[in-house]
LUMGUDO-127200 format. One record per residue (C-alpha): x, y, z; residue number from 1. Coordinates in Angstrom, 1 decimal. Layout:
REM LUMGUDO-127200
X|Y|Z|num
X|Y|Z|NUM
...
This chain:
REM LUMGUDO-127200
X|Y|Z|num
95.0|68.7|-76.1|1
91.5|70.0|-75.9|2
90.0|66.5|-75.8|3
92.4|65.6|-72.9|4
91.8|68.7|-71.1|5
88.0|68.0|-71.5|6
88.4|64.4|-70.2|7
90.4|65.6|-67.2|8
87.7|68.0|-66.5|9
85.2|65.2|-66.5|10
87.2|62.5|-64.9|11
89.0|63.0|-61.5|12
92.7|62.3|-61.6|13
92.5|59.9|-58.6|14
89.9|57.8|-60.7|15
92.4|57.7|-63.6|16
95.2|56.5|-61.5|17
93.0|53.7|-59.9|18
92.0|52.6|-63.5|19
95.7|52.6|-64.6|20
96.7|50.3|-61.7|21
93.9|47.9|-62.5|22
95.0|47.7|-66.2|23
98.5|47.0|-65.1|24
97.5|44.2|-62.8|25
95.2|42.8|-65.5|26
97.9|42.9|-68.0|27
100.4|41.0|-65.8|28
97.9|38.1|-65.6|29
96.7|37.9|-69.2|30
98.1|35.9|-72.0|31
99.6|38.3|-74.5|32
100.9|37.5|-78.0|33
104.5|36.5|-78.4|34
105.8|39.9|-79.3|35
107.9|40.0|-76.1|36
105.3|39.5|-73.2|37
105.1|36.7|-70.6|38
102.6|33.9|-70.2|39
100.3|32.9|-67.4|40
101.6|30.0|-65.5|41
99.4|28.7|-62.6|42
101.0|26.2|-60.0|43
98.5|23.9|-58.1|44
100.2|22.0|-55.3|45
98.1|18.9|-54.6|46
96.7|18.7|-51.0|47
98.3|15.9|-48.9|48
95.7|13.3|-47.7|49
96.1|11.4|-44.5|50
97.7|11.8|-40.9|51
101.2|11.0|-42.1|52
103.3|12.0|-45.1|53
106.8|11.8|-46.4|54
108.8|14.8|-47.6|55
108.6|13.6|-51.3|56
104.7|13.8|-51.1|57
105.0|17.6|-51.7|58
106.2|16.8|-55.3|59
102.6|16.2|-56.4|60
101.5|19.2|-58.2|61
100.2|20.6|-61.7|62
101.6|23.4|-63.8|63
99.0|25.1|-66.2|64
100.8|26.8|-69.1|65
98.8|29.1|-71.3|66
101.1|29.7|-74.4|67
101.4|27.5|-77.4|68
105.3|27.6|-77.4|69
107.0|24.9|-75.2|70
109.8|26.2|-72.7|71
112.3|24.6|-70.6|72
111.9|25.1|-66.9|73
113.1|24.0|-63.5|74
111.2|23.6|-60.2|75
112.2|23.9|-56.5|76
110.0|22.1|-53.9|77
110.6|23.5|-50.3|78
109.2|22.3|-46.9|79
109.0|24.7|-44.0|80
108.2|24.0|-40.4|81
105.7|26.0|-38.2|82
108.4|28.6|-37.3|83
109.1|29.2|-41.1|84
112.4|27.4|-41.0|85
113.3|25.5|-44.2|86
113.4|21.7|-43.4|87
114.1|20.1|-46.8|88
114.3|21.2|-50.4|89
114.3|19.4|-53.7|90
115.6|20.8|-57.0|91
114.4|19.2|-60.3|92
116.1|18.4|-63.5|93
115.1|20.5|-66.7|94
111.5|19.9|-67.8|95
109.9|21.0|-71.1|96
106.7|22.8|-70.0|97
104.1|22.0|-72.5|98
100.9|24.1|-73.3|99
97.9|23.1|-71.1|100
98.3|21.1|-67.8|101
101.6|19.5|-66.8|102
101.2|17.0|-64.1|103
104.1|16.1|-61.7|104
104.7|13.4|-59.0|105
107.9|12.2|-57.2|106
108.9|10.1|-60.2|107
108.0|12.7|-62.9|108
109.7|15.5|-60.9|109
113.1|14.2|-61.6|110
114.9|15.1|-58.5|111
118.4|16.4|-59.4|112
119.3|17.4|-55.7|113
117.7|17.1|-52.4|114
118.8|18.7|-49.1|115
117.8|18.4|-45.5|116
118.3|21.5|-43.3|117
117.2|19.8|-40.1|118
119.2|16.7|-39.4|119
116.8|15.4|-36.6|120
113.8|15.5|-39.0|121
116.0|13.6|-41.6|122
116.7|11.1|-38.8|123
112.9|10.7|-38.1|124
112.0|10.3|-41.7|125
114.9|7.8|-42.3|126
113.8|5.6|-39.4|127
110.0|5.9|-39.8|128
109.5|6.9|-43.5|129
107.5|9.7|-42.3|130
107.9|13.3|-41.1|131
107.6|13.9|-37.5|132
104.2|15.4|-36.3|133
103.6|19.2|-36.6|134
102.5|21.9|-38.9|135
104.1|22.3|-42.2|136
104.0|24.6|-45.2|137
105.2|23.3|-48.7|138
106.0|25.5|-51.7|139
106.5|24.9|-55.4|140
108.7|27.5|-57.2|141
109.2|27.4|-61.1|142
111.7|29.5|-63.0|143
112.8|29.4|-66.6|144
115.7|27.4|-67.7|145
115.7|28.0|-71.5|146
117.9|30.4|-73.5|147
117.5|34.0|-72.7|148
115.4|34.8|-75.9|149
113.0|32.0|-75.3|150
112.5|33.0|-71.7|151
112.0|36.6|-72.8|152
109.2|35.4|-74.9|153
107.5|33.0|-72.6|154
108.5|32.9|-68.9|155
110.9|35.8|-67.8|156
113.6|34.7|-65.3|157
112.7|37.7|-63.1|158
109.0|36.5|-62.8|159
108.4|34.8|-59.5|160
106.0|31.9|-59.9|161
105.3|30.1|-56.7|162
102.3|28.4|-54.9|163
102.1|27.1|-51.2|164
99.9|24.8|-49.1|165
99.6|24.1|-45.4|166
99.6|20.6|-44.0|167
99.6|19.1|-40.6|168
101.3|15.6|-39.7|169
99.8|13.8|-36.9|170
101.7|11.1|-34.9|171
101.0|7.5|-35.9|172
100.9|6.4|-32.4|173
100.4|9.2|-29.8|174
102.5|9.8|-26.7|175
100.4|8.4|-23.9|176
100.6|8.7|-20.1|177
100.5|5.4|-18.2|178
101.0|6.0|-14.4|179
99.7|7.6|-12.2|180
96.5|7.1|-13.9|181
94.2|9.9|-14.8|182
92.0|11.0|-12.0|183
93.6|8.4|-9.7|184
93.7|8.7|-5.9|185
96.8|7.4|-4.6|186
98.2|7.1|-0.9|187
101.8|7.2|-2.4|188
103.1|10.8|-1.7|189
106.3|10.0|-3.9|190
104.8|8.3|-7.1|191
107.0|7.4|-10.0|192
105.9|8.5|-13.5|193
105.7|6.2|-16.6|194
104.4|6.8|-20.2|195
104.2|5.1|-23.4|196
106.4|6.4|-26.4|197
105.1|7.6|-29.6|198
105.6|4.9|-32.3|199
107.6|4.2|-34.4|200
109.7|7.1|-33.7|201
109.8|6.4|-30.0|202
112.1|3.5|-30.9|203
114.9|5.9|-31.8|204
117.5|5.7|-29.1|205
118.1|9.5|-29.4|206
114.5|10.4|-28.4|207
114.3|12.5|-25.1|208
111.3|13.5|-23.0|209
110.4|16.4|-20.8|210
108.0|16.0|-17.8|211
106.1|18.8|-16.0|212
104.4|18.5|-12.8|213
102.2|21.3|-11.2|214
100.0|21.7|-8.1|215
96.4|22.4|-9.1|216
94.3|25.1|-7.5|217
90.8|24.6|-6.1|218
88.5|24.4|-9.1|219
91.1|24.4|-11.7|220
91.3|21.9|-14.8|221
94.3|19.9|-15.4|222
94.9|21.7|-18.6|223
94.5|25.2|-17.2|224
97.0|24.2|-14.3|225
99.6|22.9|-16.8|226
99.3|26.2|-18.9|227
99.1|28.7|-16.2|228
100.7|27.5|-13.0|229
104.4|27.5|-12.0|230
105.8|24.0|-12.4|231
106.4|22.2|-9.1|232
108.9|20.2|-11.0|233
110.2|20.1|-14.7|234
112.8|17.7|-16.0|235
114.0|17.7|-19.6|236
116.4|15.3|-21.4|237
114.9|12.2|-19.8|238
115.9|8.9|-21.4|239
113.5|6.1|-21.2|240
109.9|6.0|-20.3|241
110.0|6.3|-16.5|242
110.9|8.9|-14.1|243
111.6|8.1|-10.3|244
110.2|10.6|-8.0|245
113.0|13.2|-7.6|246
114.7|12.9|-4.4|247
115.0|16.7|-4.1|248
111.2|17.1|-4.1|249
109.1|17.2|-0.9|250
106.4|14.6|-0.3|251
103.2|15.6|-2.1|252
100.4|16.8|0.2|253
97.5|14.6|1.1|254
94.0|15.6|-0.3|255
95.8|17.9|-3.0|256
95.4|17.5|-6.7|257
98.4|17.4|-9.2|258
98.6|17.7|-13.0|259
101.4|16.3|-15.1|260
102.4|16.1|-18.9|261
105.2|14.8|-21.1|262
106.5|15.8|-24.3|263
109.1|14.2|-26.7|264
111.8|15.7|-28.7|265
114.4|14.3|-31.2|266
117.2|16.7|-31.4|267
115.6|20.2|-31.8|268
112.4|18.6|-33.3|269
109.3|18.4|-31.3|270
107.8|15.0|-31.9|271
104.6|14.8|-29.7|272
103.0|16.0|-26.5|273
100.8|13.8|-24.3|274
97.4|14.8|-22.9|275
97.3|16.3|-19.4|276
96.5|13.9|-16.6|277
95.7|14.7|-12.9|278
95.8|12.7|-9.7|279
95.1|13.2|-6.0|280
97.0|12.1|-2.9|281
94.8|10.3|-0.7|282
93.9|12.2|2.4|283
94.1|9.7|5.4|284
91.1|9.5|7.7|285
91.7|9.3|11.4|286
91.6|5.7|12.7|287
88.5|5.0|14.8|288
88.7|1.3|15.3|289
89.0|0.2|19.0|290
91.2|-2.5|20.5|291
89.3|-4.8|23.0|292
91.7|-5.6|25.7|293
90.4|-9.1|27.0|294
93.8|-10.5|27.7|295
97.0|-9.1|29.0|296
99.0|-9.8|25.9|297
97.9|-9.0|22.4|298
100.2|-9.9|19.6|299
98.3|-8.1|16.9|300
100.1|-5.0|15.3|301
97.7|-2.2|14.8|302
98.6|0.5|12.1|303
97.9|4.1|12.9|304
98.7|7.4|11.4|305
100.9|10.0|13.3|306
97.9|12.2|14.1|307
95.4|9.2|14.9|308
93.8|8.4|18.3|309
94.4|5.0|19.8|310
91.1|3.6|21.3|311
90.8|0.6|23.5|312
88.0|-1.0|25.5|313
88.1|-3.1|28.6|314
85.5|-5.7|29.4|315
85.8|-4.8|33.0|316
85.1|-1.2|33.8|317
87.8|1.1|35.0|318
87.9|4.8|35.5|319
90.6|6.9|33.9|320
92.1|7.3|37.5|321
92.5|3.5|37.5|322
94.7|3.5|34.5|323
98.2|4.8|33.6|324
99.9|4.6|30.3|325
103.5|4.5|29.0|326
105.1|3.9|25.7|327
108.2|2.4|24.5|328
109.9|2.5|21.1|329
110.1|-1.1|20.1|330
112.0|-0.4|16.8|331
115.0|1.4|18.2|332
114.9|-0.3|21.8|333
114.8|3.0|23.5|334
114.1|2.8|27.3|335
110.6|3.5|28.6|336
112.0|6.3|30.6|337
112.8|8.2|27.4|338
109.3|8.2|26.2|339
107.3|8.3|29.3|340
104.4|10.7|28.8|341
104.0|13.7|30.8|342
100.9|15.7|31.7|343
100.5|19.3|31.0|344
101.5|19.8|34.5|345
105.3|19.8|34.6|346
105.1|18.6|38.3|347
102.6|15.7|37.4|348
103.5|12.1|37.4|349
105.4|10.5|34.5|350
102.3|8.8|33.5|351
99.4|9.7|31.2|352
95.8|9.1|31.9|353
93.7|8.2|28.9|354
90.4|10.0|28.2|355
87.1|8.1|29.0|356
84.5|8.0|26.5|357
81.1|6.4|26.3|358
80.1|4.9|23.0|359
77.2|2.4|22.4|360
76.9|1.8|26.1|361
80.6|0.7|26.3|362
83.3|2.5|28.1|363
86.0|3.5|25.7|364
89.3|5.0|26.3|365
91.2|7.4|23.9|366
94.9|8.0|23.7|367
95.9|10.8|21.2|368
99.0|9.7|19.6|369
100.4|13.2|19.3|370
100.5|13.2|23.1|371
102.8|10.1|23.0|372
105.4|11.8|20.9|373
105.3|8.9|18.5|374
107.2|9.4|15.2|375
106.3|7.8|11.8|376
107.7|4.5|10.5|377
108.4|3.0|14.1|378
106.8|0.4|16.1|379
105.7|1.2|19.7|380
104.6|-0.8|22.6|381
101.8|1.0|24.6|382
101.5|-0.4|28.1|383
98.2|0.3|30.0|384
98.5|-0.5|33.8|385
95.4|-1.0|35.8|386
94.7|-0.3|39.5|387
94.9|-4.0|40.3|388
98.4|-4.1|38.8|389
97.5|-5.7|35.5|390
99.5|-4.8|32.4|391
98.0|-4.7|28.9|392
100.0|-4.1|25.7|393
99.1|-2.7|22.4|394
101.6|-2.9|19.6|395
101.1|0.1|17.5|396
103.0|0.8|14.2|397
102.9|4.5|13.1|398
102.7|4.8|9.3|399
């Protein structure tokens, strides 16, 4: 008692507790003689090499056993997805664990029972021989399968012996976007979208796609736009590799940039996600070409945008007061009276005088098409009448 008291006086109680805990932890990992203590077993799952792997590839591992007495054991190999959900599990037959290193592979593991917990992943592996792309964790668990007396002397049933590794499966062939091309400038305000499926799983008839389309802000990257911006349009459950431009969506805006991305799913399993591509809707420049009126009938059809200006030149000089203009819808056959152009003055004549310009020494006349009330996708006959009662016509198609 005196010695203990003396030791307690010299060594703080807190230090004694720490030393005791260290001894307990050390004893749990050391090999002790066979008088009722457990052995040290070290499980080492082999790393999976390569971009793709099958579920049985997790059955490559080593078990290092430190005692000299063989013992019967069983193994459980489990594979989990990135959310920690069990995907597939293998249970082995009985093995005799020998002293030293015990090596296992899918053949030596002796699978007694296998079970998939995700049907869609099972379908992918059945059709492609590989697991779908994604992040996984695989674990090897060992427990004693011998009689209780042997287990008590070697590996106690209540001892949890397990080791895990992480692995990533990449798609064999990635999901690729096709059209609109990346950084393309297109005049089509209602483009269709196409992509190339990830192979070989893309051949599965049950694969479905999700497409997201967003409007990009000034100075924003396509990746940032997809990640942060509210989708302009999202569609899931797409069958096939083409999506027609949605009827309910308005035309995309000229001069604006858009980003899009596609992902693939099989059941509840994510298969692949494409890169993010961007495209721009071409901004139409105003038309500045001039129609030279050198004959009274011009059968050419000139294409304009709705907000363009129609320019024309006479070889013989006229003043604006010498010219009057009217327009007729040639597509619908509307009467000229319906479309005669009025000046800003309500009491003015039902005619419109073009604006006279001087360019490169020539007398050029301009008619803003917005003043003519022209509508898109129609053909118009613009008639110019001179003071000497000559009529010239220009066929103008408004895009």
